[in-house]
C-alpha positions, 0 to 999 in steps of 0.5 A: 679747295681740292681739284674736284670742287675747282672743276665744278665751280669752273663749269658752273661759271662757264654755264652762267656766262653762256646762258645769256648767249644761249638765250639770245641765240634762241631769241634771235632765232624766234619768229613773230606770231602769225596773224590768224585768218589771213590777218583780216579784221572785221567790224560791226556796229553795236549802236550809234557810237560803238563798233566792235572789231573782230579777228582770228587768234594768231599762232606762234611756234613757241607760245600758246594762243592763250598767251599772246597779247593784242593791242588795237591802234586807230588813225584818221589816215592810212599810215598804220599798215606796217609794224614800222609805222604803227606808232603813227596811230593811237593805241586804244587801251593797253595790251590784253591777252587772248582776245579776239574782239575789241569794242570801240566806244565814242566812234565818229561816223563823220570821218574815215577811220583806220584800225590795225591790231598788233599781236605780241608773243612772250619774246616781245616779237610782234606782227600786225594784221591787215589794216582795216578802213571804215568808210561810213556813208556819213564820212563819204558824204562829208568828204564829198561836201569838202571836195565840192566846197573846195571846187566851187570856190574856184568855179561857182558854176559847179553843181554838187552832183557827187554830194547828191550821190552820197546823200542818196545812200539809204544808210544815212537818211530817208531820201524817199521824199525826194523821189518826185523832185527833178534833178535840179530840185535834188541838186538844190537839196544837196547844195543846202546840205553843203552850205549848212554842214558844221565846221567838222562835218556832220556828226550824226545821221539825224543832223543830215536828216534834219537839213535834208528835210529842211531843204526839201521843205524849202524847195517846196516853197519854190513850187508854190505860186499863190501867196496863200500857198507860199505862206503855208509852205513857209510856215511848215519850213520855219516850224521845222527850223525853229528846232535847229538847236535840237540837232546843232549847237552852233552860232549858225543854228542860233541864227537859223532859229532866230529867223524861224521864230520871227516868222512862226511867232509873227502875226499874219501881217508879218507873215504876209509881207515876208511871203510876198518878198519871198515870191518877189525874190524868186521872180527876180533871181531866176539867174541864181541856182535854186539852192541859192534862192532856197538859201535866201529864205533864211535871209529875207525875214531879216531884211523885212521889218515888222510893225510889231516890234515890242521895243519899237520907237517912233524912229523905228516905226518911221524907218519901217514905213520908209523901208516897206515903201522902198520895197513897194516901189521896188516891186512896182518898178521891177521888170516882172509881173507880180501882184501888187505889194500887200501894203500901199504907202504911196502917200509917203511919196510927198512926205519928207522923212525929216518933216513934222508930218512924218514924225506925227505919222510914226507916232500915229502908227504906234498909238493905233497899234493894238496890244498884240500888234497889227494882226493883218495887213488890212489893219496896218493899211486902215491905220495908215489911211486914217492918218491921211483921211480924217473925218471932215470937219463941218462948216459951223456957219454954212451959207444957204448957197454954197460955193460950187467949188469950196476950198477944202477944209484942212484941220491942224495936225493932231496926234489924237483923232486924225491928221491932215496936211497939204502935199508939197514937193519933197524927197522920194525914197525907194528900197533896193536889195543888193548882193554881198558876194565873195571875190569869185562871185559866190553869193553870200547875203542880200542887204537893203539900201535906201535910195533917196531922190531930193526935190532938186533931183540929187540921188543918194544911197545909204547902206547900213549893215545890221548885226544879223546880216553881218553875221550871216555874211561872215558865216557864209564867207567862212563856210565857203572859204572866202577871205573877202566880202564885197558889197556891190552897190549898182548905179546903172544909169550913173545917177547917184551923186553920193553913196554912204555906207554905215557900220554901227560899232557893234557891226565893226566889232563883228568884222574885227572878230570875223577876220574877213576883209570888207570891200565896198564896190561902186562904179566910181571906186572900190575900197578894200578894208583889210580885216586887221584894220577893224581890230581895236576900232571901237566906234561907229564907222562910215564911208562917204563916196562922192564922184565928181561928174561935172566937166567944169569941176574936172577942169577945175581940178586939172587947173589946180593940179597944173599950178600946184608946186608938187607938179611945177617943181618937177615939170614947169608949165606941164599939161595935165589931163584928168582920166575918167573922174575925180572922186571924194572919199570921206571917212572917220577911219583915219590913220588906217591903211586901206586900198583904193581902186579907181576905174579908168573906164575908156579914158586911156588912149587906144593907140599902144604907144600913146597908152604906154606914154599915158601910163608912164606919166599917170599919178593920183593927185590927192587933195587932203581936207586939211589943205595938204596935197600929195602925188601917189604912184598907183598900180595898173590892174584889170577890173572884173569887167576887163577894163583898166583901174589904178590901185593904191594904198592910203591912210588919209581920205580926201579927193582922189584924181587920176591925172596924166602929167606930160613929162612927169616920168622923165622929171621924176627919173632925173630927180631921183638921180640928184645927190641927197647927201653932202660932205664936210669939205672933202670928207663924209665922216661915215663913222660919225653919228647922224643927227636928226637934222641931217636925216631931215635934209636927206629925206627932204631932198627925196621929196617931190614937194619943194614948198616950205610950210609956214613958220608957225609950225616951227620948233623953239630949237630950230631958228629960222636961219638954221641950215636945216630949218626948211628941211625939218619943217618939210619932213614934219609936214610930210608926216615923216618926222616929229618933234621930241615934244611939241616944241622941241625937235633936238636937231643936233641929237643923234638918231636911234635905230628905232627912230630910223625904223619908224621914219622908214615905216612912214615913208613906205606907207606913203610911197608903196603901191601895195599894202604895207604891213608889219610882221612879228617882233618876237625875234628880238628879245629887246623889243617889247611887242607894245613898244611905240616902234614895235611895228616899225622895227618889224617892218624894217626887218621884214623889208630888208631895211634893217637887221638885228644882231647875232644875240637876237637883239635889235638895240633900238636905242643905239645911235646910227652912223652916217654910213649906216643911215645912208645904207638904209635910205638907199634901200628905201629910195631904191638906189642901187649901190655903185659897183664901178670903181672910180675916184672916191667922192670923199677922201675918208670913204675909199673904195675898200670902205664897206659902205663905199657903193652906197655912199657913192650912190647917194652922192652921185647924179 
């Protein structure tokens, strides 16, 4: 190759190598496009679900405008304002060349939306326009409702002023119909709009208009005074509400429509009774806001029974009679002036619900009901009266001179032409409406209770939840962010001897799915049932609360407690005093942990020193129905009325009595310092596996009950002379340890880590002042979630009692050494490891041993 060609090839290579550098240099010096129109993005609405974004084309010194590409980003927060954070948004479509507008379909007016446009040139250099915020009136309304509902959870007295302001935007709804309303009435509409907002906020303007219209009609009901006008206003309201499903597709709209149809499809008789109860509720609830009273219009039809239920049985008919008579008595005793209840069932006063006459009456009302139902309250009253006033049967052989005071003729009862009876002293029933509230006093629903007065003067209450009221309570609680629904059962005169609360199985399932705690509040006890307790409980549930009011019964409890070995083993000849009153709580929900709070009223001493001394020695004396006894420490709390209460957890229901035992705290402190481990001569043998018998002895020495169960409960492999016989039976009776079978305890077998976790879990459930719950065992690969010890292992880990191994295993079947067992038990018994170095108690546990402090603490007085 000659020199000329070599030079040409060399130059060509130099150019090829230089091109990337040249191109890079040119690119490095390139500037990004410049957004046009100052970067401003505008928008316009095309229809209810589409908007159009517009902008001015960008310019670029190296590329023509028709070559520039654009991409639109959307976000629900203001985090797409720069090129660096634009990826926080969601791109809409792909890059498009030479466009100045973009249509956004499926646009939601319910929330704030942010948009930005990115422009890119041929070098890939990019720039962003100025971020656009679209805050529609609907989005503003949803935000104000969210703010109001958050605020009202903390302070129920707050009014929705800002919600009302947002509602008055004519772009959302036509509010001209509210012009004649007072501010109070307009705020009631805003409150209703806040109560019925869907979970994700209002999506369309038509939804808001529907609720505003309904609230408007609801407030109009409150302006009426005569039953005729109230009934007409209710018909107008419920007719609108019967179309709720056309605007909302939620469970709440199903419930609203069901309530509305009960009124609109009911007979005049049904509507008259509901209208009366609406008027009565307004008269009785003047302390509630107008919004709350308007909201009650969706609850009253659910608690007013009808004579015209197509599937009604004789039992249903009798229940309807009793419930309406209860409402009648409630209105007669109310401290307000109102016309008489539209039905007079006073003759039920002398009729026992369990009597044959009551059954005959129920059947009579069914038989007399026309095919289309009772049309008017007059027809119901006529049928009712006819049962008690049959045609008189003439005397077949009248005497010429009749007795001026003849005996009345009393025909035998009959289900045909009529019936008669001789009144006798019997029970009396009345219906009372009570509140179900959130913990901060927020009103959820109202439910009826039946108060029965027996002939001996004994008064009992029955509270029964139905599915409709339960659903209403759960829905309202979730809407308002409440975690607990509290049933408030009053007894202002301290006259009620027994309160029974019943939840049918279907209602229990609703609570399980609802995730809301349930509280039963009476003047004598507060029962808190965590939501998770309902899960898996598949039967009817009841609670029965019986306060022990008689002084003689209180003194009897004091005497039993003073002589109980639970107390005498700690404080012989102790003086025992009952605080306030004992209360018996019975339920079919056993082995489920709930919290009980007993009021102490004014039973604590006023003097500060005496008060503290009483609190130090205060315990709950528990007498279980199976004959066993228990002492439980409680936690002093302040009740809502400012008085004192004692709170504790329990999973076994019995008679609970707050007592003060003089000298108890000092005795317990002394008992807690007793050693609970023993060695083998001078050795402890810390690395030897602990046996089940040894652990039973350690537990028994920390139990306050020193009594020994009868030998009938013993195991075949634990002879009466066995060294740990009494300890094993004691821990079995205490519910801490169980046999490997019904007959075998295996006392010399080693104890596994899973078994100790279960024992610790049971101890904590019995001795903790607060609710003991288990977390998740997902951290351990060798513990199945369905394992018998899964929850116990989870608790042991979360409580710091036991830990897993480095490979994410727990080794549940591995055996524990005596030292490891003591380490766990010291945490459980709240014994602090010994830190001062002194002569070791055991020769094989020197000061340098890892468990020295724990073993010394367990062996020391």
